[in-house]
C-alpha positions as CSV (number, residue, x, y, z in Angstrom):
1,M,-8.6,-32.6,316.6
2,A,-8.7,-28.9,315.6
3,L,-5.1,-28.3,316.8
4,K,-3.8,-31.4,315.0
5,F,-5.5,-30.3,311.8
6,T,-3.9,-26.8,312.1
7,K,-0.4,-28.3,312.4
8,Q,-0.9,-30.4,309.3
9,R,-2.2,-27.4,307.5
10,M,0.8,-25.4,308.6
11,R,3.1,-28.1,307.3
12,L,1.4,-28.1,304.0
13,V,1.7,-24.3,303.9
14,R,5.4,-24.5,304.7
15,V,5.9,-27.1,302.0
16,G,4.0,-25.1,299.5
17,I,6.0,-22.0,300.3
18,A,9.3,-23.9,300.1
19,C,8.3,-25.4,296.7
20,L,7.3,-22.0,295.5
21,A,10.6,-20.5,296.6
22,I,12.5,-23.3,295.0
23,G,10.5,-22.9,291.8
24,M,11.1,-19.1,291.7
25,M,14.8,-19.6,292.4
26,S,15.1,-22.2,289.6
27,G,13.3,-19.8,287.2
28,I,15.6,-16.9,288.1
29,I,18.7,-19.1,287.7
30,G,17.4,-20.5,284.4
31,T,16.6,-17.0,283.1
32,L,20.1,-15.7,284.0
33,F,21.7,-18.8,282.5
34,F,20.0,-18.6,279.1
35,S,20.4,-14.8,278.9
36,N,24.1,-14.9,279.6
37,Y,24.9,-18.2,277.8
38,N,26.7,-17.4,274.6
39,P,27.2,-20.7,272.7
40,P,30.0,-20.8,270.1
41,D,29.1,-19.1,266.9
42,S,28.8,-21.9,264.4
43,T,28.4,-19.3,261.6
44,S,31.7,-17.5,262.2
45,R,33.2,-19.0,259.1
46,E,30.1,-18.2,257.1
47,S,30.3,-14.6,258.4
48,A,33.8,-14.3,257.0
49,S,32.6,-15.6,253.6
50,V,29.7,-13.1,253.6
51,V,32.1,-10.2,254.3
52,F,34.4,-11.5,251.6
53,S,31.6,-11.8,249.1
54,R,30.6,-8.2,249.7
55,I,34.2,-7.0,249.3
56,V,34.6,-8.9,246.0
57,S,31.3,-7.5,244.6
58,Q,33.0,-4.1,244.6
59,N,35.3,-5.3,241.8
60,E,38.0,-2.8,242.4
61,L,39.1,-1.0,245.6
62,V,40.4,2.5,245.0
63,S,42.8,3.0,248.0
64,V,44.8,6.1,247.1
65,S,44.7,9.0,244.6
66,L,47.3,11.6,243.5
67,D,46.9,14.9,241.9
68,Y,49.6,16.0,239.5
69,N,50.5,19.2,237.6
70,I,53.0,19.1,234.6
71,V,54.1,22.3,232.9
72,D,56.6,22.0,230.1
73,K,57.7,23.6,226.8
74,V,57.4,21.8,223.6
75,T,59.4,22.8,220.5
76,D,59.3,21.5,217.0
77,A,61.1,22.3,213.7
78,N,61.0,20.9,210.2
79,S,64.1,18.9,209.4
80,F,66.0,18.0,206.3
81,F,65.7,14.2,206.1
82,N,66.2,14.2,209.9
83,L,69.8,15.4,209.3
84,F,69.4,18.9,210.6
85,D,66.6,21.4,211.5
86,I,65.6,23.8,208.8
87,P,66.1,27.4,209.9
88,F,63.1,29.7,210.7
89,T,60.7,26.7,211.0
90,E,60.7,26.3,214.7
91,N,57.5,26.6,216.7
92,S,56.9,26.1,220.4
93,F,54.2,26.2,223.1
94,W,54.1,26.1,226.9
95,Y,51.4,23.6,228.1
96,R,50.0,22.7,231.5
97,Y,48.6,19.3,232.0
98,T,46.9,18.4,235.3
99,G,45.0,15.3,236.4
100,T,44.4,12.7,239.0
101,I,45.8,9.2,239.3
102,K,43.9,6.6,241.3
103,A,45.5,3.3,242.4
104,G,44.1,0.3,244.1
105,V,43.6,-3.5,243.9
106,N,41.5,-5.9,241.8
107,L,39.0,-7.6,244.1
108,E,37.7,-9.9,241.5
109,T,40.9,-12.1,241.7
110,A,41.0,-12.0,245.5
111,E,41.0,-15.3,247.5
112,I,40.2,-16.0,251.1
113,A,41.4,-18.8,253.4
114,E,40.2,-19.4,257.0
115,S,41.9,-21.3,259.9
116,G,40.2,-20.7,263.2
117,D,40.2,-17.0,264.0
118,K,42.8,-16.4,261.2
119,V,41.7,-15.0,257.8
120,T,44.2,-14.9,255.0
121,I,43.4,-12.8,251.9
122,T,45.5,-13.2,248.7
123,L,45.5,-10.3,246.3
124,D,47.1,-9.3,243.0
125,P,49.6,-6.3,243.3
126,A,48.1,-2.8,243.3
127,H,47.9,-1.1,240.0
128,I,46.9,2.2,238.4
129,I,43.1,2.1,238.1
130,S,42.7,5.5,236.3
131,N,44.5,8.6,235.1
132,T,41.9,11.3,234.5
133,P,42.9,14.7,233.1
134,N,41.5,17.9,234.5
135,M,40.7,19.7,231.3
136,D,39.4,22.8,233.1
137,E,42.9,23.5,234.3
138,S,44.9,21.9,231.4
139,G,45.8,23.8,228.3
140,A,48.3,25.9,226.4
141,L,49.8,28.7,228.4
142,E,51.7,30.3,225.5
143,E,52.1,29.6,221.8
144,N,54.8,30.6,219.4
145,N,53.3,29.6,216.1
146,N,55.2,29.6,212.8
147,I,53.5,30.0,209.4
148,L,56.1,27.7,207.9
149,N,55.5,25.1,210.6
150,P,52.2,25.7,212.4
151,I,51.4,23.9,215.6
152,H,49.2,20.9,214.9
153,V,46.7,19.1,217.0
154,E,48.8,16.0,216.8
155,D,51.6,17.8,218.5
156,V,49.3,18.6,221.5
157,D,48.0,15.0,221.5
158,A,51.5,13.6,221.5
159,F,52.5,15.9,224.4
160,Q,49.4,14.8,226.4
161,R,50.2,11.2,226.0
162,Q,53.7,11.9,227.1
163,C,52.3,13.6,230.2
164,V,50.2,10.6,231.0
165,E,53.1,8.2,230.8
166,Q,55.3,10.6,232.8
167,S,52.8,11.1,235.5
168,Q,52.3,7.4,236.0
169,A,56.0,6.6,236.0
170,Q,56.6,9.3,238.6
171,A,53.8,8.1,240.7
172,I,55.0,4.5,240.7
173,E,58.6,5.7,241.4
174,G,57.3,7.7,244.3
175,G,55.7,4.7,245.9
176,L,52.1,5.2,245.0
177,L,51.4,1.5,244.5
178,A,53.1,0.5,247.7
179,E,50.9,3.1,249.5
180,A,47.9,1.7,247.8
181,Q,48.6,-1.8,249.1
182,T,49.1,-0.5,252.6
183,E,45.9,1.4,252.5
184,A,44.0,-1.6,251.0
185,E,45.2,-3.8,253.9
186,A,44.0,-1.2,256.4
187,R,40.5,-0.8,254.8
188,L,39.9,-4.5,254.3
189,S,41.0,-5.4,257.8
190,S,38.6,-2.8,259.2
191,L,35.7,-4.4,257.3
192,F,36.5,-7.9,258.8
193,Y,37.0,-6.5,262.3
194,A,33.7,-4.6,262.2
195,A,31.9,-7.8,261.1
196,M,33.6,-10.4,263.1
197,G,35.2,-8.7,266.1
198,D,38.7,-7.8,267.2
199,E,39.6,-11.4,268.0
200,V,39.9,-12.2,264.3
201,T,43.4,-12.0,262.8
202,V,43.6,-10.8,259.2
203,E,46.7,-11.4,257.1
204,F,47.5,-10.5,253.5
205,V,49.5,-12.3,250.8
206,W,50.4,-10.3,247.7
207,R,51.0,-12.3,244.5
208,D,54.2,-11.8,242.6
209,A,53.8,-9.0,240.1
210,E,56.0,-10.8,237.5
211,A,53.8,-13.9,237.8
212,Q,50.8,-11.9,236.7
213,E,52.4,-10.7,233.4
């Protein structure tokens, strides 16, 4: 009877060990499964919306800037009913006008559309955001005043306005706005890639500039 009891006991021990092994194996498999299981991200679209809302909150994105330096001579003379200049009334001054033009895009009017992993952003064309003079470097280099026709403050103001118009026209002609749009695309794309991963595709649609006028 002692031998028979020992065999039953050994069977129970074997069964217990087997159950314990199966339980441990199931636990390990379950742990590995849940630690490696990555269910589809149901908030991916919401993530794009969150990124977009943060972008729009910046109002404007300054993408490029350009420093300029204009040096020119301004002359003026009294005229006789705009028919001819009166002799000995000419004055002149050399003036340097420097500043910085910043160009970018308006984010307040931006729109977003999503389709799977594709994000499409619609933007107004890039524009001049600011044209700020550097008054520490701007100023008259030489003045040839005339007691009969002194240089007036209005003459300097008129020249400065001319410089602002000239600098912006030259910047646009030189492709500053096109460069601003290219840089804006690169920066905005980087924000979406950083937030959503490289699998997302970001495309841009630029509204017609004439339609905005």
